[in-house]
VOZATOR-653822 format. One record per residue: y, z, x of N, C-alpha, C in turn; residue in three letters. Coordinates in steps of 0.1 Angstrom, whole numbers, plus 5000, padded with zeros to 4 digits. Layout:
YZXYZXYZXALA;...
end
This chain:
496651054941495851114952495751264948MET;494851324951493851474947494951574955ASN;496051604956496451664960498051704956ARG;498551814961499751864950501151714956PRO;502051724948503151624950503651694959THR;504751644968505751714976506551604981THR;507651614985508551464993508251465005ASP;508451295008508251215019508851335031HIS;510151375029510351415042509751505049ALA;509251605038508651745043507451685043THR;506551615037505251585046505151455060LEU;506351415062506651345078506851415084ALA;507651555083507951655095506351695097ASP;505551705090503951755093503351685100LYS;503251535098502851455104503551465119PHE;504951455121505351425132505251595141ASN;504851685141504451815144503351765156GLU;502651635153501651555168501951485170ASN;503451465182503951355189503151235191GLU;501851305202501051215205500451115195PRO;500251205184499351115173500551015165ARG;501851075169502650985163502850875168VAL;502850875181502950785191501750685193ASN;500550695192499950615187499350535181TRP;499850605166499950525155500750485152HIS;502450485161503250395160502750255163ASP;502250285178501950165190500350055184GLU;499550145174498550065170499149975160THR;499850035147500349945138500949825143LEU;502049845156502649785159502049675165TRP;500949685172499849605179499149495171TRP;498549565155498649465141499749385137VAL;501049435141502049335137502049245146ARG;501949265156501949125174500949055168ALA;499649055162498549005164498948875149LYS;499048955138500048835127500948815133ARG;501948785143502948715144502248575150ASP;501348645160500348545168500148415159ARG;499248475149498648425140499748335132GLN;500548405126501448295121502448185129ALA;502548245140503448115147502348025152TRP;500748035150499847895151499747835147SER;500547825132500247765121501547715118ILE;501447515118503047475116503547515102PRO;502347535094503247505080502847655075GLU;503447755082503147925076504247905066TRP;505447875072506547915057506347825046GLU;505747725045505147685032504547725025LEU;503547775037502447865030502747965023LEU;503848035028504648145023505248095012ARG;506148025010506448004999505647924986GLU;504647824993503747814978502747924974THR;502748024980502148154977502748224968ALA;504348224971505248294963505448214946SER;505648094951505748014936504448034928GLN;503248014932502448064926502448154916ILE;502648254929502848404916503948424911LYS;504448364913505948354898505548304887LEU;504348154889504548104879503348204873ASN;502248254877501348354873502048484862VAL;503148544869504048634863504748564852LEU;505348464851505848414839504848334827GLY;503448304833502648294819501348374821ASN;501448514826500448614825499548624814LEU;499848624804499148624795498248504789HIS;498448394793497948304790496948294801ASP;497148324813496048284822494948404823TYR;495548534817494348624818493248604810LEU;494248544794492948504781491948404788THR;493048304797492048224798490848274811GLN;491248374818490148394828489148494817PHE;489348564807488648654799487648564791GLU;487848374784487148324781486548254789GLN;486548244804485348174814484548304815GLN;485348394818484548504821483248564815ALA;483548564800482948544792481248424791LEU;482148304790481248194791480048214804GLN;480648334813480148304826479048404828ASN;479048494811477648604812478248694819GLY;479448734820480248874822481148944812ALA;481349094811481049144801482849194803ILE;483749194794485249184798485549304795VAL;486549424799487149544792488449504800HIS;489349574786491049604791491149734787TRP;491549754800492049924803493749914802ALA;494650004794495850014791496150124803ALA;495550194810496150274820494750354825ASP;495450434836494150494844493150584833ALA;493750634829492750754819491850604815ALA;492150544803491150414794489950364810GLU;490750314820490050284830488950364839HIS;488950494837488250584843487450614831ASN;487550594819486650664805485750514805ARG;486050424807485350264805484250264818ILE;484350314830483850284835482450424841VAL;482850504838482250594833481150604825THR;481750584809480950544798479550424804GLU;480150314811479450214817478150274824ILE;478150374832477250414844476750534837LEU;477250624828476350714817475650644806GLN;475650514804474550454793473550414803ARG;473850374818472550314825471650414835HIS;472350564831472150684836471850704851GLY;473250664856473950654868474350764872VAL;473650874886473850974890474850974903LYS;474650854908474950824921475050644923ARG;476650634931476650544932477550444947MET;476950344945478150294959479750214954VAL;480650184960481850164962482550094970LYS;483149964971483849874982485149934981SER;485949934987487349924988488149874977LYS;488749924970489549924959491050004954SER;491949994958493050024959493350074941MET;492849964935493250034919492150174915LEU;491050144918490650314918491250424922THR;491650424937492250494943493650534937GLU;494350424927495650454919495050514903GLU;493750514900493450564892492850684891CYS;492350744901491650814904490750864901HIS;490050774905488350724901487150844903LEU;487650814918486350914923486351064919ASN;487251164922487251284913486951274897PRO;487551164893487051144878485351144877HIS;484951034886483751054883482651174885LEU;483351224893482651364902482751474892GLU;483551474888483751584875482551564865ALA;482051454863481751394850479951364859HIS;479751404872478251444875477851344889GLY;478851244889478451124890478851154905ILE;477651094919478451114931478751004934ASP;479750944943480950814944480350804964VAL;479950724968479950674981480850564981ILE;481750584993482650474995482050405009ASP;481750295008481050205016481650105025THR;482850115024483850065031483750195047ASP;483850125061483650235068484750315067LEU;486250255070487250385070487250445059GLY;487150365048487150465031485950565037GLU;484850555040483950685042484350755052ARG;485050755063485750825071486250915063ILE;487650885058488150955051487751065041VAL;486650985035486051015022485251155027GLN;484451165039483851245046485051365045LEU;486051325053487351435057488051485047ALA;487851435032488051495021489551445020LYS;490051325022491551265024491551155019GLU;492851145014492950985007493250865019PRO;493050785013493450665028494550665029PRO;495150655041496350645047497450545050SER;496350355046496550275048495850165037HIS;496550055032495649985024493949915032ILE;494749885041493649785048493249895061VAL;493449985065492950015077493150195072LEU;492150245063492150365059492150475065PRO;491350475080491450555087492650555101CYS;493450485100494250465111494850605114ILE;494750675112495650825115494550915119HIS;493350865123492450955129491750885143LYS;491550985150491050935168489750925163LYS;488850885174487450845175486950935179LYS;487651045186487151185186486651275175GLU;487951235166488051325153486851265143GLU;486551115144485651045135484451125140ILE;483951135156482851215159482751305158GLY;483551395153483251555150482751525131GLU;483151445126483051445110481551375112LEU;480951295117479651235117478551345124PHE;479151385133478251505137478251645126HIS;478751645116478351705107477951675098GLU;478551565094478051535078476751435080HIS;476751325094475451235096474751285108LEU;474451395113474051475121474051395134GLY;474851325138475351225153475251355161THR;474951295176475251415186476451475187PRO;476651625190477951675192478851605204ALA;480051575200481051485215480851365214GLY;479751255206479851135213480951075202ASN;481751025210482950965200482850785205ALA;481650685212481850605213481650525197ASP;482550415197482850305185481750285179PRO;480850235190479650105188478750245179GLN;478350315189477650405180477550465170PHE;478950495168479250545155479050485143LEU;479750345146479250195137478150225134THR;477050195142475350215140475050315131ALA;475550415135475050515124475650535112ALA;476950485109477150495095476550335088ALA;476250245096475350175089473950225085ARG;473550285095472050325090472250445076LEU;473550555078473350595067473750565053HIS;474650425056475450345041473950235035LEU;473250195048471850085045470950185034ARG;470950305033470050445025470850405012LYS;471950425013472650444999472850274991GLU;472950174997472750064991471650044984PHE;470450044992469150014986468650104972LEU;469250254974468950314962470250314950GLN;470750224954472050244938471750174932SER;471550234922472050114907473050084901LYS;474150104906475250064899476750064914ALA;476849934917478049904926479749884922ALA;480649944925481649974923482549844933ILE;483249764930484049654940485749664935THR;486449604942487549574942487249424933GLY;489049354935488949234932490049184945VAL;490149084952491249034959492048954945ASN;491048854944491648724935490848694924PHE;491348694911490648634898491248534896ALA;490148404896490648294889490548234878VAL;491848194870491748174857490948064851ALA;490947924862490447844858488847854851GLU;488547944863486647964861486048064861THR;487248174858486548344853485548374866GLY;486048344878485148404888485848464896GLU;485848604907486548704912485748664925MET;487248644936486848694950487048804957VAL;486248894961486448984972486248994989VAL;487249014989487448965008487149115014CYS;486449095027485949225029485349155044THR;485449255056485149235070483749285073ASN;483349395065482249425066480549425059GLU;481249325047479849305037479249395028GLY;480549475031479849625023480449575009ASN;480649485002481049454987479649364983ALA;479449294989478449194988477349304989ASP;476849354994475449434999475249534982MET;476849614984476349704967476249614958GLY;476949494956476949424944475449334941ALA;475149304952473949224952472449334953HIS;472349424955471249504955471349584941LEU;472549604935472949724923472249614912ALA;471949714898471749664884472549574874ASP;473949674886474749714874476149704887VAL;477249584885478149554892479649554882HIS;480449674886481949674879483049644887ILE;483649554883484949514895485649534884ALA;487049614893488249644887489349594891CYS;490149574884491349494887492449454884MET;494049514884494749464880495049344876GLY;496249334864496449214854497149124867ILE;497449194875498149074882497448994896GLU;496549034900495048954905494648824901LYS;495548774888495648644886495848514895ILE;495348424899495648304901494948194892ILE;495448074895495247974881494147884883PRO;494047874897492747744899492047784911GLU;491147744914490147784922490847744938ARG;491747624936491947544948493147634952LYS;493847744947494847784950494347914958HIS;493047894961492247984971492747954984LEU;492847814986493247794999494247835009GLY;495647854992497147915003496448085007VAL;495748154994495848264998495148325010PHE;493748275011492848325019493148325035LEU;494248165035494748165047495648245048ARG;496548305041497848415044497248555044LEU;496248615034496048725033495248795051LEU;494448725055494148775071494948755082ALA;495348685078496248685087497748745089ARG;497748835078498748885073498549015073SER;497049055072496649205072496449255086ALA;495349185092494949175108495149135116THR;495549035115495848935127494748815126GLY;493548805118492648715126493048595113GLN;492048505113492548375103492048395095PRO;490848455092490248495079489248585078ILE;489548665066488148795064487048725068THR;486048805074484648775077483748695064THR;484348835051483948735042484448755029TYR;484348625022485148595011484248555000SER;483848664996482548654984483448584967SER;482448504962482948444951481748524938HIS;482348584930481348654918481548564908PHE;480548554905480948424890480548504876ARG;479148494880477848544870476848674871LYS;476548694861475348824867473848754873PRO;473348804882471948754885471348784870ALA;469748734871469348754855468748904857PRO;468748974844468449104843469349214848GLY;470249154854471449244859472749204846LYS;473849294850474849304846476049314851GLU;477449224849478649214858479749284844LEU;480449364850481349414839482749394847HIS;483749334841484849314849485949404837ILE;487049504847487549594841488849584844VAL;489649474831490949454838492249544829ILE;492949614844493749744843495449704840VAL;496249744833497249734830497649844840ASP;498149964836498450114843500050084845ASN;501050034837502450034843502649884845GLY;501949814847502149694853503049544839ARG;502849594831503549544819505049584822SER;504949724824506449784822507149704836ARG;506649684849507049684859507549514858GLN;506649404848506649294846508149284836LEU;508649394831509549384821510749414831GLY;510949484841511949504852512449394856ARG;513149324853513949204864513749224877GLU;514449304882514749334893513549354901ASP;512549394897511149474901510549364897PHE;510349324888508449234885508149154899ARG;509049114911508249004921507449114926ASN;507649234928506749374931505349314930SER;504849244917503649254912503349104919LEU;503349024928503448964935502349014945LYS;502249134949501349174958500649114963CYS;499149084975498549044977497549224985ILE;498549314986497949394992497149385011ARG;497949315013497549335030498049395040CYS;498849475034499449535043500749555053GLY;501049395056501749375066502949485063ALA;503449475055504749575055504749685057CYS;503749775059503349875067502949875078MET;502649795086502149695096504049735109ASN;504649715098505749665102507249755101THR;506649855093507849915093507850065093CYS;509450095106509550165115508950345109PRO;509750335098509450435082508150495084VAL;507150395085506250465081504950445089TYR;505250355100504750395120504250525126ARG;505750565121506150755127506150865114ARG;505650805102505650915092504550915088SER;503350805089502250835082501750775067GLY;500650765063500850695053500750825043GLY;500250935047500051045035501351105037HIS;502251085040503551095039504551065028SER;503350955017503850875010503650934995TYR;502451024999501651044985501251014973HIS;501050874975500750784967499450704969THR;498450634963497950564964498150404972ALA;499050374973499550214983500750354988VAL;500850315000502150355008502950275021ALA;503850315022504750205028505550185018GLY;506350045020507450015014506949925004PRO;505749885002505649794987505049904978ILE;504250044981504250124975505450214971GLY;506450184979507450274978508350184964SER;508450084961508550024953507350004938ILE;506350024943505450064927505550174923LEU;505550264932505250374927506250414918ALA;507850424923508550494911508550414896PRO;507850314894507450274880506350314873ASN;505650374882504850514874505150624870LEU;506150674878506550774877508250824881ASP;509050794877509850814889510550964894MET;510051064884510451214887509551234900LYS;508351154903507551244912507151154920ASP;508151034922508350934935509450884939TYR;510450994935511950954936512350934949ALA;511551004957511851004971511350894981ASP;510450814975509950714983511150594986LEU;511950524976512750444981513650494990PRO;513650584994515050685004514450635018PHE;513050665016512050695032512250525034ALA;513350515037513450335047514850355049SER;514650255063516150205069516650095061THR;516250025057516449895048516449805059LEU;515649805067516049695080515549545073CYS;514749525066514249415061513249375070GLY;512249425080511449365086510149315072SER;510249435062508849425055509349295047CYS;510249235044510449135035510449015042SER;510449025056510348915065508948855070ASN;508148975065506548965068506048905054VAL;505848945049505348985035505248805031CYS;503448785029502848695032503448605016PRO;503948655003504248594993505848614988VAL;506348684997508248654999508648774986LYS;508048894990508148984977509849034986ILE;510849024978512249104984512049254985ASP;511549324993510749434995512049544998ILE;513249505006513949615009515049585000HIS;515449524991516449464981515549544971GLN;514749554963514449654955514149794959GLN;514149844976513849994978515750014973LEU;516649884973518049954978518249944958TYR;517549894949517949864939517249974933LYS;516250094932515550164933516250284933TRP;516850284944517750404947518750394940ARG;519450284933520550254923519750344910GLN;518850284908518150344896518150494893VAL;517150554905516950684902518050774907LEU;519150704910520450824908521450784893VAL;520950704893521450664876520850764869LYS;519250754868518450814856518750954864GLU;519251014872519051174873517951194879GLY;517151114886515951134894515851234909HIS;517551194917517351264929517951414928THR;517951444934518151594934519551624941SER;520251754935521651764933522451774945ALA;522151754956522351744968522851584973ALA;521251564970521251374971522751344963LYS;522451394950523451304942524651354944THR;524751434949526551524952526751394967ALA;525951394973526551304983526651124982GLY;526151114972526150944968527350974963MET;527751084953528851034950530051044957LYS;530251124970531151134981531050984985MET;529750974989529750864997530850734990MET;530250694974531250634966532450664970ASN;533250744966534250804970535150744982ALA;534450744992535050755003534950555006VAL;533650495003533650385004533850284997LEU;534450344984534750214976536450204975SER;537250284988538650274988538950324998LYS;539350185007540250175021541050315025PRO;541750335018542550475023541250565025GLY;540450625017540150735015539050765030ASN;538650585031537450545045538350595055TYR;539250535056540250565067540450715072LYS;540650745061541550905064540250975069LYS;538650955063537551025066537050995076ALA;537350885081536850845093537450965108GLY;539050965100539850995112539451135113LYS;539051245096538651405098537051405105MET;536351305105535051335110534951305124GLY;535551225131536051195146536751315153ARG;537751385146538351535147537551645149TRP;536451655136535751755134534451705149VAL;534251585152533051575164533651625179LEU;535051585179535451625191535751805194ARG;536551835180536952005181535852095177ALA;534952055167533852155161532452065166PHE;531652035173531051945178529852045170PRO;529852155171528852275164528552285146GLY;529852155142529352185127528552025124MET;528151955135527251885133526151905141VAL;526251925152525051935164524552075157ASN;523652115147523052175143521352125139ASN;520952285134519552225129519352205111ARG;520652225104520752195092521252055092PHE;521251985102521551805100520251755104ASN;519851705098518351645098518451525110PRO;519551475113519951335121519351405136TRP;520351535138520351595150518851665153TYR;518051625147516551725147515951655161LYS;516451465157515551435165516151315177GLN;517551355176518651295185519951375185ARG;520351345199521651385205522951295196GLU;523651345186524751275179525651205194MET;525851075187526951005198528051025198PRO;528751035214530551095212531551005201ALA;532251095197533351025191533750975193PRO;534250815189535050735197536850745195PRO;537550695204538850775207539150705194ALA;538950585187539650515179538550425167GLN;538950405156538050325149538150175150SER;537550095148537349985151538749885140PHE;539449945131540049865127541749905136SER;541550035144542450035146542850005166GLU;541949955165541549885181541649755181TRP;541549675168541549545159543049555160TYR;543549635155545149605148545549635164ALA;545549725175546049745187546049635197GLN;544749535197544249445202544949305198GLN;545649315185546149185180547049175180SER;548649345180549749305183549849325198SER;548949315207549249345223548849165223THR;548249075217548548915219549748895215LYS;550148935203551448845198552648895211LYS;
end
């Protein structure tokens, strides 16, 4: 993200300054989650699909080198040009060199979270190349000079009135017009001109088929198709984990993706790109950028199964009420919180703690990533590696001393109940984050263990 990194709690506080926004953000995402549930329950074999997809992805991760090599061989036979990038810097350099070689000064790009991860847009702009994001949500946040706040719904944090103001400023629409259909039509006219005059187009990749060397891009707006087919140069950017073994496996993933993401049976467009049209070029940039390192982490390698559906964000109570920008990384929410520390433990040490560990993210994940377990394990790693604040580290050590010994736990419980009764101001104050949003509960007269012992003795 093209802004200073700060911690999740501080950014969440900023988002929560506007309580009405927080409420409709929460309600809207839960509405999407409810749509997902209705679609899932309508398919008797839903859990079988999830398990099948999970096993396919596990097979890919266990044989990634072979599948990547097979994909490259097939793609080259199809006439594509394949590039390999070890990190974000190399990815950006490769894309820039391709565009400069063709004299491109302005180009279109469909949604690609990988290019967000690599900060491609600011890199290209620094080299004199204007980038026009053509996904409607992405274009809205681009005009607002903001990063996407959600991987599927990039401008979910914006109200239609704010979008109307943006379009009035940048596209010349009438002031005060916030009608969604009108604004969509205005965006269509604006983007059509960009499609027609662009010599190059960048797309992401949802699935790369090792068997055939083809790529599948899933959209609801058709912007990836429009850009790729009209441009002379199509650059497809993909992480190494996007591989699936065979084309027939698409039947599993395409049924899961849209239902999990937006609660629809399938994306409006599931476009296959296999070979360049005569006289045109198709470039495929395959990017590592820390994925091999994550693959080597036994506790976290399953995170690479992710198909970027966003279901974990839609269900997460923390994400829904803190907003995507509070995660200060390209991929927000629960899945981003287990991916980002792999890139930089120090900068993203706060994210695994931005969770209740309720497990809802794992329950809705279409490829059965154990997200909440990985969040818990990342907390352990970050504390051991010294990437948490002194206060948090001290708190963790104190909790360990209390919770690891029953005697200490009982003494601490008695002390805590006494303090709450005798000196409530020591807890009910502005320095207690819990107290900021809620009243502290009344202290119980006795602990559960004491109550249980009393009941047992009474029965005897």
